[in-house]
Legacy VTK file of the C-alpha trace (Angstrom):
# vtk DataFile Version 3.0
C-alpha trace
ASCII
DATASET POLYDATA
POINTS 107 float
4.244 12.782 -7.889
3.635 9.179 -8.879
0.175 7.672 -9.246
0.509 5.708 -5.989
1.450 8.623 -3.731
-1.266 10.566 -2.042
-0.688 14.034 -0.585
-1.022 14.197 3.181
-4.283 15.565 4.445
-4.203 18.057 7.313
-4.814 15.427 10.012
-2.059 13.158 8.700
0.364 16.050 8.327
-0.202 17.221 11.896
0.059 13.672 13.225
3.332 13.226 11.345
4.633 16.612 12.514
3.888 15.792 16.139
5.298 12.281 15.889
2.000 10.420 16.292
0.769 7.883 13.798
-2.645 8.655 12.364
-5.126 5.900 11.532
-4.296 6.203 7.815
-0.596 5.664 8.481
-1.336 2.659 10.674
-3.660 1.178 8.030
-1.030 1.733 5.339
1.576 -0.013 7.511
-0.731 -2.981 8.113
-1.465 -3.286 4.392
2.216 -3.034 3.497
3.041 -5.755 6.021
0.373 -8.052 4.614
1.599 -7.367 1.072
5.132 -8.306 2.112
3.950 -11.512 3.780
1.923 -12.520 0.715
4.860 -11.764 -1.551
7.132 -14.076 0.441
4.671 -16.956 0.129
3.730 -16.691 -3.534
6.765 -18.128 -5.312
6.621 -15.296 -7.883
3.147 -16.244 -9.094
0.870 -13.204 -9.134
-2.270 -15.337 -8.883
-1.022 -16.932 -5.647
0.049 -13.540 -4.278
-3.289 -11.925 -5.049
-5.343 -14.697 -3.466
-3.210 -14.762 -0.318
-3.211 -10.970 -0.045
-6.948 -10.466 -0.495
-7.825 -13.172 2.037
-5.428 -11.721 4.614
-6.726 -8.183 4.006
-10.318 -9.395 4.439
-9.414 -11.196 7.680
-7.633 -8.105 8.968
-10.557 -5.825 8.130
-12.965 -8.148 9.944
-10.806 -7.983 13.082
-10.849 -4.161 13.249
-13.249 -1.918 15.103
-15.866 -0.252 12.876
-14.045 3.107 13.036
-10.693 1.596 12.077
-12.340 -0.567 9.426
-13.596 2.558 7.644
-10.076 4.021 7.536
-8.637 0.663 6.472
-11.144 0.403 3.615
-10.400 3.987 2.538
-6.691 3.186 2.299
-7.500 0.017 0.331
-9.741 2.037 -1.979
-6.948 4.597 -2.515
-4.684 1.707 -3.540
-7.455 0.329 -5.776
-7.627 -2.929 -3.834
-11.042 -4.581 -3.512
-11.767 -7.240 -0.900
-15.434 -7.823 -1.656
-16.807 -11.313 -2.314
-16.548 -10.969 -6.098
-12.896 -9.863 -6.017
-11.918 -12.674 -3.668
-13.841 -15.281 -5.697
-12.104 -14.089 -8.876
-8.687 -14.216 -7.186
-9.357 -17.684 -5.771
-10.425 -18.960 -9.194
-7.206 -17.629 -10.746
-5.218 -19.093 -7.839
-6.833 -22.498 -8.325
-6.037 -22.464 -12.036
-2.458 -21.451 -11.278
-2.038 -24.379 -8.866
-3.372 -26.747 -11.537
-0.788 -25.402 -13.999
1.999 -25.679 -11.408
1.115 -29.304 -10.619
0.800 -30.166 -14.319
4.229 -28.699 -15.063
5.802 -30.781 -12.292
4.547 -34.093 -13.651
LINES 1 108
107 0 1 2 3 4 5 6 7 8 9 10 11 12 13 14 15 16 17 18 19 20 21 22 23 24 25 26 27 28 29 30 31 32 33 34 35 36 37 38 39 40 41 42 43 44 45 46 47 48 49 50 51 52 53 54 55 56 57 58 59 60 61 62 63 64 65 66 67 68 69 70 71 72 73 74 75 76 77 78 79 80 81 82 83 84 85 86 87 88 89 90 91 92 93 94 95 96 97 98 99 100 101 102 103 104 105 106
């Protein structure tokens, strides 16, 4: 089992077995979709990807109900993704520096 795979808990297993998506599966799908969107817009620069991803994850978490937000944050935590103010500020600083380097290389 790789480091990124998590075994199914009982609730997720039963939801999968009965063909219903559990909240964890839905949260994982949302996160994967946001990761894919950020990847398409980054131009292969990790700093741009990270900034775009963290901002979109934060916006998504703020739009969820409190119950779904807890599950969403648990899935983020399992993936070791932080969307707190410090993580976003750090990502935005790196993104800003990356843009400066990109613009300097194009001159």
